N, C-alpha and C positions, 0 to 999 in steps of 0.2 A: 466480445466487444468491451472496450474499456473507456471510461469517461473520467476526466479529471476536472475539478472545479476548485476555485479559491473558496475559502470559508471566511466566516467573520473573524476568525483568529488569525493574526498576521503570520504565524509560522506553521500553520496546519493546512495541508492540502487534502481534499476529499477525492478518493479514488474508488470508483465503482466498477466491478467486474460482473458482466452479465452475458455469459456465453464464452465461446472460445476467444482467446486473446491472440491477435495476429501481429505480424511484423509491422504492419501499418499502425496498429495501436501503439506499439512501442515507440515508433517514430513520432507520432502525435504527442505522446507523453513527454518525450524528450524536449520537443519544441515548446510545449506548454510550460514545463518547469523553467526552461531557459528564459522565456518571455516574461513570466510572472514573478520568478524568484531569482533569476540570474544564476551565476555559477558559484557563488560563495555563501549565500544565506542558508543557515541551518534550518532544516525542515522536519516536521513530524507529519505522519500520514494516517488518516482514517481510511482504512481499506475495507469496503463493504462488498462482500462477495455474495451476489444473488444466485448466480449459477456459474459453474466452471466449464460448462460445455464440453465435458469429457477430458479436460486438461487437469492434471493434478496441481495442487497448490504450489509445490516447489517449482514446477514448470512455469506457472503464471508469474510468480515472484521473480524467479531468476531470469526468465526470458523477457519479461516486459518491464520490470522495475530495476532490477539489480544491474543488468547489462547496459542500461542507459548511462550516459556520461555523468549524470548528476547523482548517482546512487550514494556517493560519499557524503552528500549533504544531509541525508536522512539521519535522525537521531532515534526516533521512536516510530513504530508501526503498531496501531491498534487494529487488530483483525476482527471484523464482525462477519461470522460465517456459520454455516451449519456445522455443529461439532463433529459430525461424521466425516466431514471433508478435511478436518485438521487432526492429524495424528498426535500432535503434541508440540508445545512451544519450543522444546529443545530442537526438534527436527527443523522447524521453521527458522529458528535462530542460527542453525548450522548453515542454512542457505544464505543467510544475511549477516555475516560477521560484522561486528561493530555497530549493529542496529539493535536497539532494545525492542523486543516484540512481546506483546501481550494479547491474549485472545479473550474476546468478549462475546456473549451471545446477544441476540437482538434486544433482549430486555435490559441489557447493561449498557446501552448506547450512551446514556448520560455519564455514566462512570468512565467510559472510554474517552469521551471528550475532555472530562476533567483531568484524566491521567495525561493526555497529550499536551495539555497546557502547562503542566508542572515543569 
């Protein structure tokens, strides 16, 4: 399941993944971005992965975020996840060309928010 929310920062969307991401999640994500941010506004995303439900990170990002029509709007992704789920920033960046990706652990969430606002 995936949940998207607006944040107090005008160009940052909060994305939470908790379990397997479905095609319905991807459709809801696309509708959310279109409704709240339109087709042109540049966005950054705080992606908090609680549980991947057996899906690998590349599959979640590519299947649910990158393949939506608004992927080109993203500038930065701050990934908050269990380090064991993420094999390296380069691998994630390869899935997301043109998007700057940094990984943070849960203790670094304030640092992640600061980075997204720059």
